[in-house]
FISERO-628896 format. One line per field, with one value per residue (C-alpha): residue number from 0; residue in one letter; x, y, z. Coordinates in nm, 2 decimals. Each point is the difference from the previous one (the first is absolute). Layout:
i <- [NUM; ...]
aa <- [A; ...]
east <- [X; ...]
north <- [Y; ...]
up <- [Z; ...]
! end
This chain:
i <- [0; 1; 2; 3; 4; 5; 6; 7; 8; 9; 10; 11; 12; 13; 14; 15; 16; 17; 18; 19; 20; 21; 22; 23; 24; 25; 26; 27; 28; 29; 30; 31; 32; 33; 34; 35; 36; 37; 38; 39; 40; 41; 42; 43; 44; 45; 46; 47; 48; 49; 50; 51; 52; 53; 54; 55; 56; 57; 58; 59; 60; 61; 62; 63; 64; 65; 66; 67; 68; 69; 70; 71; 72; 73; 74; 75; 76; 77; 78; 79; 80; 81; 82; 83; 84; 85; 86; 87; 88; 89; 90; 91; 92; 93; 94; 95; 96; 97; 98; 99; 100; 101; 102; 103; 104; 105; 106; 107; 108; 109; 110; 111; 112; 113; 114; 115; 116; 117; 118; 119; 120; 121; 122; 123; 124; 125; 126; 127; 128; 129; 130; 131; 132; 133; 134; 135; 136; 137; 138; 139; 140; 141; 142; 143; 144; 145; 146; 147; 148; 149; 150; 151; 152; 153; 154; 155; 156; 157; 158; 159; 160; 161; 162; 163; 164; 165; 166; 167; 168; 169; 170; 171; 172; 173; 174; 175; 176; 177; 178; 179; 180; 181; 182; 183; 184; 185; 186; 187; 188; 189; 190; 191]
aa <- [M; A; F; V; K; S; G; W; L; L; R; Q; S; T; I; L; K; R; W; K; K; N; W; F; D; L; W; S; D; G; H; L; I; Y; Y; D; D; Q; T; R; Q; S; I; E; D; K; V; H; M; P; V; D; C; I; N; V; R; T; G; H; E; C; R; D; I; Q; P; P; D; G; K; P; K; D; C; L; L; Q; I; I; C; R; D; G; K; T; I; S; L; C; A; E; S; T; D; D; C; L; A; W; K; F; T; L; Q; D; S; R; T; N; T; Q; A; Y; G; Y; G; P; Y; G; G; A; Y; P; A; G; T; Q; I; V; Y; A; A; N; G; Q; A; Y; A; V; P; Y; Q; Y; P; Y; A; G; L; Y; G; Q; Q; P; A; N; Q; V; I; I; R; E; R; Y; R; D; N; D; S; D; L; A; L; G; M; L; A; G; A; A; T; G; M; A; L; G; S; L; F; W; V; F]
east <- [0.00; 0.10; -0.08; -0.24; 0.05; 0.17; 0.04; -0.07; -0.36; -0.15; -0.27; -0.27; -0.03; -0.34; -0.04; 0.19; -0.03; 0.37; 0.21; 0.28; 0.26; 0.00; 0.19; -0.24; 0.06; -0.25; 0.09; -0.09; -0.25; -0.20; 0.12; 0.04; 0.23; 0.11; 0.28; 0.14; 0.30; 0.19; 0.18; -0.33; 0.07; -0.34; -0.32; -0.27; -0.28; -0.08; -0.28; -0.06; -0.14; -0.19; -0.18; -0.02; -0.02; -0.33; 0.09; 0.29; -0.07; 0.22; -0.01; -0.35; -0.16; 0.15; -0.25; 0.04; 0.37; 0.22; 0.35; 0.31; 0.13; 0.15; -0.15; -0.29; -0.31; 0.11; 0.27; -0.25; -0.08; -0.24; -0.02; -0.35; 0.00; -0.27; 0.00; -0.09; 0.36; 0.12; 0.37; 0.07; 0.33; 0.17; 0.27; 0.29; -0.15; -0.31; 0.19; 0.11; -0.36; -0.13; 0.28; -0.10; -0.37; 0.05; 0.23; -0.24; -0.30; 0.19; 0.10; -0.37; -0.10; 0.30; 0.20; 0.26; -0.01; 0.37; -0.04; 0.22; -0.20; 0.05; 0.11; 0.33; -0.05; -0.19; -0.35; 0.02; -0.18; -0.36; -0.04; -0.32; 0.06; -0.29; 0.00; -0.20; -0.17; 0.30; 0.23; 0.17; 0.09; -0.07; 0.15; -0.23; 0.09; -0.19; -0.25; 0.09; 0.38; 0.04; -0.22; 0.12; 0.26; -0.17; -0.20; 0.05; 0.26; -0.14; -0.02; 0.04; -0.33; -0.10; -0.32; -0.14; -0.27; -0.22; -0.17; -0.34; -0.24; -0.30; -0.23; -0.35; -0.14; -0.13; -0.18; -0.16; -0.11; -0.15; -0.19; -0.13; -0.12; -0.17; -0.18; -0.12; -0.12; -0.18; -0.18; -0.10; -0.14; -0.16; -0.20; -0.10; -0.15; -0.19; -0.20; -0.14]
north <- [0.00; 0.36; 0.34; 0.20; 0.31; 0.09; 0.31; 0.21; 0.10; 0.16; -0.22; 0.12; -0.22; -0.15; 0.10; 0.32; 0.13; 0.10; -0.01; -0.25; -0.06; -0.35; -0.18; -0.16; -0.28; -0.10; -0.34; -0.14; -0.25; 0.29; 0.00; 0.35; -0.04; 0.28; 0.01; 0.22; 0.09; -0.08; -0.30; -0.20; -0.16; 0.03; -0.01; 0.24; -0.15; -0.12; 0.02; -0.23; 0.25; -0.23; -0.17; 0.25; 0.34; 0.13; 0.36; 0.25; 0.36; 0.31; 0.37; 0.14; -0.34; -0.09; 0.03; 0.09; 0.07; 0.30; 0.00; 0.05; 0.35; 0.15; -0.25; 0.07; -0.21; -0.12; -0.21; -0.22; -0.36; -0.24; -0.38; -0.13; -0.37; -0.26; -0.05; 0.37; 0.10; 0.33; 0.07; 0.37; 0.10; 0.32; 0.02; 0.24; 0.18; 0.00; -0.18; -0.27; -0.04; -0.04; -0.26; -0.20; 0.03; -0.13; -0.28; -0.11; 0.01; -0.20; -0.26; -0.04; -0.09; -0.12; -0.20; -0.23; -0.34; -0.04; -0.16; -0.26; -0.28; -0.34; -0.14; 0.19; 0.21; 0.29; -0.07; -0.06; 0.22; -0.10; -0.09; 0.10; 0.12; -0.05; 0.17; -0.15; 0.22; -0.02; 0.14; -0.33; -0.03; -0.31; -0.05; -0.18; -0.08; 0.21; -0.21; 0.14; 0.08; 0.07; 0.26; -0.05; 0.17; 0.34; -0.04; 0.17; -0.16; -0.16; 0.24; -0.06; 0.05; 0.08; -0.15; 0.10; -0.24; 0.12; -0.24; -0.10; -0.09; -0.20; -0.21; -0.12; 0.13; 0.32; -0.21; -0.23; 0.30; 0.17; -0.32; -0.03; 0.36; -0.04; -0.31; 0.17; 0.30; -0.23; -0.19; 0.32; 0.16; -0.33; -0.03; 0.37; -0.06; -0.31; 0.22; 0.20]
up <- [0.00; -0.06; 0.14; -0.21; 0.22; 0.32; 0.21; 0.30; 0.08; 0.31; 0.16; 0.24; 0.31; 0.06; 0.37; 0.07; -0.37; 0.00; -0.32; 0.00; -0.27; -0.14; -0.28; -0.25; -0.25; -0.27; -0.14; -0.34; 0.15; 0.15; 0.36; 0.15; 0.30; 0.23; 0.25; 0.27; -0.21; -0.32; 0.15; -0.02; 0.34; 0.15; -0.20; 0.13; -0.22; -0.35; -0.24; -0.30; -0.25; -0.23; 0.29; 0.29; -0.18; -0.14; -0.07; -0.02; 0.06; -0.04; 0.07; 0.07; -0.03; 0.33; 0.28; 0.37; -0.03; 0.03; -0.16; 0.22; 0.05; -0.31; -0.24; -0.24; -0.01; -0.35; 0.16; 0.19; -0.09; 0.16; -0.05; 0.08; 0.10; -0.02; 0.38; 0.06; 0.08; -0.16; -0.04; -0.02; -0.17; -0.10; -0.28; -0.02; -0.30; -0.22; -0.28; 0.24; 0.12; -0.35; -0.08; 0.31; -0.09; -0.35; 0.11; 0.28; -0.23; -0.25; 0.26; 0.09; -0.35; -0.20; 0.25; -0.15; 0.18; 0.05; 0.34; 0.14; 0.16; 0.15; -0.33; -0.01; -0.31; -0.16; -0.12; -0.38; -0.25; -0.04; 0.36; 0.17; 0.36; 0.23; 0.34; 0.29; 0.26; 0.22; -0.27; -0.08; -0.37; -0.20; -0.35; -0.24; -0.36; -0.24; -0.20; -0.34; 0.01; -0.38; -0.16; -0.36; -0.22; 0.01; 0.31; 0.33; 0.22; 0.32; 0.29; 0.36; 0.18; 0.36; 0.12; 0.34; 0.12; 0.28; 0.23; -0.12; 0.28; -0.10; 0.21; -0.06; 0.33; -0.17; -0.27; 0.27; 0.20; -0.30; -0.09; 0.35; 0.01; -0.34; 0.12; 0.32; -0.20; -0.25; 0.28; 0.17; -0.32; -0.10; 0.32; -0.03; -0.35; 0.12; 0.22; -0.29]
! end
């Protein structure tokens, strides 16, 4: 795996709302990892952009946040996660903020699946990567690996499967309520 983008960003703490300088690495598999410093010794947190992130906001789109002293609002960046967590960041400049925004948005949608897994190698082209609810990646061979001489080359895909809850108790309860209503209305009509 390779870095897509790395650099310093200010991150607002969740409890005290203070700005702290962190080193950020965005990997080619879509993981955004931030550390205390550039030595990458201690991980503060990580976000898997294709799975966890639902939106990236910049500038005046950012809500309920004030930039640090001396920084314009155009330097602000927010990552909105699926679990409700919002990561508020501030770049050194407006250009740096836009570069991070475009790179993060691209990692949400166009992630290359160059992950190293339990099989000891990179996933081959045409591999479909399926992420479970816990974030675990599973490599599945793509069903149609060759698209023809002029066809589109196979693309790596990210599929997020939400849990589907289905039970027949609602159906049984509805049938019971319908039968009771039918019996009550039937006895009412026998009177007339």
